[in-house]
N, C-alpha and C positions, 0 to 999 in steps of 0.2 A: 311432122316434125315441128317441135316447139322452139321458137326462138326467143330468148328473154334479154332485153336491153334495160339498162339501169342508168339513171344519171344521179350524180352526186351534186347537190347544191344547198345553198344556204340563202334564204330570202332576206333582204334588208332594203330599207329605204335608201335613196341616194346619200342622204346626210349621214346615215349609219355606216354605210359601205365605205364612206370617205374616212371613218375612223378605224377601219379594219387594219390591223397590223401583221397578224400571222394566222395562218390556217394549218390544220392537221387533220389527215384522213387516217383513221385507226385501221391498219391492215394487218396487224400482228396475229389475229385470230379471226377465223371466218365464221361469222354468226349466221349469215345468208348471202344472198346477192347484193345486200346493202351494207354500209360501213358507217359508224359514227363519225361525225365530223365535228371538230371544235373550231371556233373562231375567236381570236383575241381582239378586242376593241380597245382604243386608247380613250377611255372615259371613266369617270368614277360615278358610282351611284350615290 
């Protein structure tokens, strides 16, 4: 019996993590056992 576990994460430095404002995990369509994640940061390039 196979058991598959997945974690959803976004890697960032502590300074960048402090600028994170919102996150969203796209769950509307199942592509696989993984899901796209977006993070909005409060900074300008």
